[in-house]
C-alpha positions as CSV (number, residue, x, y, z in Angstrom):
1,M,148.7,-50.5,-94.9
2,S,147.6,-47.9,-93.3
3,F,146.1,-44.7,-94.7
4,S,148.3,-42.4,-93.5
5,S,150.6,-44.8,-94.9
6,D,148.8,-44.8,-98.2
7,V,148.3,-40.9,-98.1
8,K,152.1,-40.9,-97.6
9,E,152.6,-43.2,-100.5
10,E,150.9,-41.3,-103.1
11,L,153.2,-37.7,-101.7
12,C,156.1,-39.6,-102.4
13,E,154.7,-40.0,-106.0
14,V,153.8,-36.2,-106.8
15,T,155.6,-34.2,-109.2
16,W,156.7,-30.9,-108.2
17,Q,158.4,-28.2,-110.5
18,P,162.3,-26.9,-109.0
19,C,161.5,-23.9,-106.9
20,C,158.2,-26.2,-105.2
21,R,160.5,-29.6,-104.8
22,A,162.6,-27.4,-103.1
23,A,159.5,-26.1,-100.9
24,L,158.9,-29.9,-99.9
25,A,162.5,-30.8,-99.1
26,Y,162.5,-27.6,-96.7
27,G,159.2,-28.9,-95.1
28,L,160.7,-32.4,-94.9
29,L,164.1,-31.5,-93.2
30,E,163.0,-28.8,-91.2
31,T,160.3,-30.6,-89.4
32,G,162.0,-33.8,-89.3
33,R,163.4,-35.2,-85.9
34,A,166.6,-32.7,-85.8
35,F,167.4,-29.6,-87.6
36,S,170.0,-27.8,-86.9
37,A,174.3,-27.6,-86.7
38,A,173.9,-30.2,-84.3
39,A,171.9,-32.9,-85.7
40,V,169.6,-33.1,-89.1
41,S,167.8,-36.2,-88.8
42,M,164.7,-38.1,-89.5
43,Q,162.2,-41.2,-88.6
44,T,160.1,-42.6,-90.6
45,E,158.4,-46.3,-91.1
46,R,158.3,-45.7,-94.4
47,A,161.0,-46.8,-96.7
48,S,159.9,-44.4,-99.6
49,V,160.1,-42.0,-97.5
50,A,163.3,-42.3,-96.6
51,Q,164.5,-42.8,-99.9
52,L,162.6,-39.4,-100.8
53,Y,164.6,-37.6,-98.2
54,R,168.1,-39.4,-99.5
55,T,166.9,-37.9,-103.1
56,L,165.6,-34.6,-101.5
57,L,168.7,-33.9,-100.0
58,R,171.3,-35.1,-102.8
59,D,169.2,-32.8,-105.4
60,V,168.8,-29.5,-103.4
61,C,171.2,-29.9,-101.1
62,G,174.3,-31.8,-102.8
63,V,174.4,-34.1,-100.0
64,T,175.2,-37.7,-100.6
65,A,176.8,-38.7,-97.4
66,V,173.5,-39.7,-95.1
67,H,173.4,-41.9,-92.8
68,E,170.7,-44.5,-92.1
69,S,169.7,-47.5,-90.0
70,E,166.6,-49.5,-88.9
71,R,165.6,-49.1,-85.2
72,E,163.3,-51.7,-83.4
73,G,159.7,-51.3,-85.3
74,G,160.9,-51.4,-88.6
75,F,161.6,-47.6,-88.0
76,H,164.1,-45.8,-90.5
77,L,166.4,-43.3,-88.9
78,L,168.5,-41.0,-91.4
79,S,170.7,-38.8,-90.2
80,V,173.6,-36.1,-91.9
81,D,176.6,-37.1,-89.6
82,G,178.9,-34.4,-91.5
83,A,179.3,-31.0,-89.6
84,D,180.0,-29.2,-92.5
85,D,177.3,-31.2,-94.8
86,R,175.0,-30.0,-92.0
87,L,175.8,-26.5,-92.0
88,G,175.2,-26.9,-96.1
89,V,171.9,-27.9,-95.3
90,L,170.8,-24.8,-92.9
91,S,172.7,-22.7,-95.7
92,R,170.8,-23.5,-98.0
93,F,167.5,-22.7,-96.4
94,G,168.6,-19.5,-94.8
95,H,169.2,-20.7,-91.5
96,A,172.4,-20.5,-89.3
97,E,174.4,-22.4,-86.4
98,G,173.3,-21.2,-83.2
99,E,169.8,-20.3,-83.9
100,V,167.5,-19.7,-80.6
101,S,164.4,-20.7,-82.3
102,L,163.9,-22.4,-85.3
103,R,161.0,-21.1,-87.4
104,L,160.0,-21.1,-90.9
105,N,162.1,-19.2,-93.7
106,R,159.2,-17.6,-96.0
107,A,161.7,-17.3,-98.5
108,N,162.2,-20.3,-99.2
109,L,158.3,-20.1,-100.7
110,E,158.8,-18.4,-103.9
111,C,155.6,-19.3,-105.5
112,E,152.0,-19.6,-104.9
113,N,152.7,-23.4,-105.1
114,C,155.6,-23.8,-102.6
115,A,153.1,-23.6,-99.5
116,A,151.1,-26.3,-100.5
117,A,154.4,-28.5,-101.4
118,Y,155.9,-27.3,-97.7
119,L,153.1,-28.5,-96.2
120,A,153.5,-32.5,-98.1
121,G,156.7,-32.5,-97.0
122,A,156.3,-31.3,-93.3
123,F,153.5,-34.2,-93.4
124,L,155.5,-36.6,-94.4
125,A,157.6,-35.7,-91.7
126,C,155.9,-35.5,-88.7
127,G,152.1,-35.9,-90.0
128,A,149.3,-38.6,-89.6
129,V,146.1,-39.0,-90.1
130,T,143.1,-41.9,-89.1
131,D,141.4,-43.9,-91.1
132,P,138.4,-42.4,-92.0
133,Q,136.3,-45.3,-91.8
134,V,137.1,-44.8,-87.6
135,D,137.7,-41.2,-87.2
136,Y,138.1,-38.2,-88.8
137,H,141.6,-36.7,-87.5
138,L,145.0,-35.2,-89.2
139,E,147.9,-34.0,-87.4
140,F,151.2,-32.3,-87.3
141,H,153.4,-33.5,-84.3
142,L,156.0,-30.7,-83.8
143,P,158.6,-30.1,-80.8
144,Q,159.2,-26.3,-81.4
145,Y,156.4,-24.5,-80.6
146,N,157.3,-21.4,-82.6
147,L,157.6,-23.2,-85.6
148,S,154.2,-24.5,-84.9
149,R,152.8,-21.2,-84.9
150,D,154.2,-20.5,-87.8
151,L,152.7,-23.8,-89.4
152,I,149.6,-22.8,-88.3
153,A,149.7,-19.1,-89.9
154,L,150.9,-20.9,-93.2
155,L,148.2,-23.5,-93.4
156,R,145.4,-20.2,-92.4
157,E,146.5,-18.4,-95.8
158,L,145.9,-21.7,-97.6
159,G,142.4,-21.2,-96.5
160,L,142.3,-23.8,-93.6
161,R,141.3,-23.8,-89.8
162,P,143.7,-25.6,-88.0
163,K,143.2,-26.3,-84.3
164,F,146.3,-26.6,-81.6
165,M,147.1,-28.4,-78.3
166,S,149.9,-28.8,-76.3
167,R,151.0,-33.1,-76.1
168,K,153.0,-33.8,-73.3
169,S,156.0,-31.8,-74.7
170,N,155.0,-31.6,-77.9
171,Q,153.3,-29.4,-80.3
172,V,150.2,-30.5,-81.9
173,V,148.0,-28.9,-85.2
174,Y,145.7,-30.5,-86.2
175,F,141.8,-30.7,-87.8
176,K,138.8,-32.8,-86.7
177,E,136.1,-31.8,-89.3
178,S,136.1,-34.2,-92.6
179,E,135.9,-31.2,-94.9
180,Q,139.1,-29.6,-93.8
181,I,141.0,-33.1,-93.7
182,E,139.9,-33.4,-97.3
183,D,140.8,-29.4,-98.2
184,C,144.1,-30.3,-96.2
185,L,144.8,-33.4,-98.2
186,T,143.5,-31.9,-101.8
187,R,146.2,-28.9,-100.5
188,M,149.1,-31.3,-100.4
189,R,147.9,-33.3,-103.7
190,A,147.1,-36.6,-101.9
191,T,143.8,-36.1,-103.7
192,S,143.3,-39.5,-104.3
193,A,143.2,-39.6,-100.6
194,S,141.0,-37.1,-100.5
195,L,138.3,-38.8,-102.6
196,E,138.9,-41.7,-100.8
197,L,138.1,-39.8,-97.3
198,M,135.1,-37.7,-99.2
199,S,133.5,-41.5,-100.4
200,V,133.9,-42.9,-96.9
201,K,131.8,-39.6,-95.5
202,M,129.2,-40.2,-98.3
203,V,128.9,-43.9,-97.5
204,K,128.3,-42.9,-93.6
205,D,126.0,-40.1,-94.2
206,I,124.0,-42.6,-96.0
207,R,124.2,-45.1,-93.4
208,N,123.8,-42.5,-90.9
209,N,120.3,-41.3,-92.7
210,V,119.3,-44.6,-93.4
211,N,119.2,-45.5,-89.7
212,R,118.1,-42.0,-88.1
213,L,115.2,-42.8,-90.7
214,A,114.3,-46.3,-89.3
215,N,115.2,-44.8,-86.0
216,C,112.2,-42.6,-86.6
217,E,110.2,-44.9,-88.0
218,N,110.2,-47.3,-85.1
219,A,109.4,-45.0,-83.1
220,N,106.2,-43.7,-84.9
221,I,105.3,-47.0,-84.5
222,D,105.6,-47.4,-81.3
223,K,103.4,-44.3,-80.2
224,T,100.7,-45.8,-82.9
225,V,100.5,-49.5,-81.1
226,A,100.8,-47.5,-77.8
227,A,98.2,-45.4,-78.7
228,A,96.0,-47.8,-80.5
229,A,96.5,-50.1,-77.3
230,A,95.0,-47.1,-75.0
231,Q,92.2,-46.9,-77.1
232,V,91.0,-50.2,-77.8
233,E,91.1,-50.7,-73.6
234,A,89.2,-47.1,-73.4
235,I,86.5,-49.2,-75.5
236,R,86.4,-51.9,-73.7
237,R,86.3,-50.2,-70.8
238,I,83.0,-48.5,-72.3
239,E,81.5,-52.2,-73.3
240,R,82.1,-53.3,-69.8
241,H,80.1,-50.2,-67.6
242,G,76.7,-50.2,-70.6
243,G,78.1,-51.2,-73.9
244,L,79.2,-49.1,-76.9
245,D,75.0,-47.7,-77.5
246,A,75.9,-45.3,-74.6
247,L,78.2,-43.7,-77.1
248,P,76.7,-41.1,-79.2
249,S,76.2,-42.5,-82.8
250,E,78.7,-40.6,-84.4
251,L,81.4,-42.8,-82.5
252,Q,79.5,-46.3,-82.1
253,E,80.7,-47.7,-85.5
254,L,84.4,-46.3,-84.7
255,A,84.7,-48.2,-81.6
256,R,83.6,-51.4,-83.0
257,L,86.4,-51.1,-85.9
258,R,88.9,-49.8,-83.7
259,L,88.3,-53.0,-81.7
260,E,87.9,-55.2,-84.8
261,Y,91.0,-53.6,-86.4
262,P,94.1,-52.7,-83.6
263,E,96.5,-52.3,-86.2
264,M,94.7,-49.9,-88.6
265,S,96.2,-46.6,-89.1
266,L,93.4,-43.8,-88.4
267,R,93.5,-42.5,-92.0
268,E,92.6,-46.7,-92.7
269,L,89.9,-46.2,-90.3
270,G,88.9,-43.3,-91.9
271,E,88.7,-44.7,-95.0
272,T,86.5,-47.6,-93.4
273,L,83.9,-45.9,-92.4
274,T,80.5,-46.2,-94.0
275,E,80.5,-42.4,-94.6
276,P,84.4,-41.8,-94.8
277,I,86.1,-39.3,-93.0
278,S,89.5,-37.9,-92.9
279,R,92.5,-38.3,-90.5
280,S,92.3,-35.5,-88.3
281,G,88.3,-36.5,-88.2
282,V,88.9,-39.9,-86.8
283,N,91.7,-38.7,-84.0
284,H,89.3,-36.1,-83.4
285,R,86.3,-38.9,-82.5
286,L,88.9,-41.1,-81.0
287,R,90.0,-38.2,-78.5
288,R,86.2,-38.1,-77.6
289,I,86.0,-42.0,-77.1
290,M,89.0,-41.6,-74.1
291,E,87.3,-38.8,-72.9
292,F,84.0,-40.4,-72.3
293,A,85.8,-43.7,-71.0
294,E,87.7,-41.3,-68.9
295,D,84.4,-39.7,-67.2
296,I,83.1,-43.4,-66.5
297,K,82.9,-44.2,-62.5
């Protein structure tokens, strides 16, 4: 199963108190494939979501006549066929026949947890989340513009910061930041999925930090090797034009050490001198040697 499917399976198992269960039903129904006097239906690839849709229609709306058919690709298409049943579903949630624009009816969110339950229902109906191993992306995909704006407002009230875009004729409310996705999953009570995302992110961060440190270390090594090669070349140039005795006495021992040990670090060179000096002292003397070589005509 995909990560998104795992989230939906987890949400189907959450236990809500009665008013929140009704809000869950409302979110699942209103953001499904259709929610009007002409059609009340949803399409899902998860058998557990299809079963929850039937159960909530029965328990919350008193509707038992739900037609189900399987579509190509293993999708379940569920619909309320009876006109009276459809009007009963709309009436249960404060909606009426002939509404021009579908909106979120706040009267269905009775307690402080009902908003999260509605959100969970909406995710079951029109949500998806990418596997965090691949990318961070969670979205709600709705055809109704005003309902998408109401969903954004609800998410903001829950302390989230959703983004919005139009994709063809549909409205997409989405998150790209891992922390926001974690918070959204936690709000919906998909806590196992939220913890898994955190775990994946932690491993990714550790791996990225290790790679960053390795790259930095490799870059430093490359710089050190290039600098040592330039120093050796300068010293050999001095050798070819008068020998190392031409150097000031305090530079001669260091020049010979650098020729003999081109792989040594500045600190190691300083510690190997007859009279040890600091890393910065070695660096200063090597610069003087380089300048001496540059002055040779």
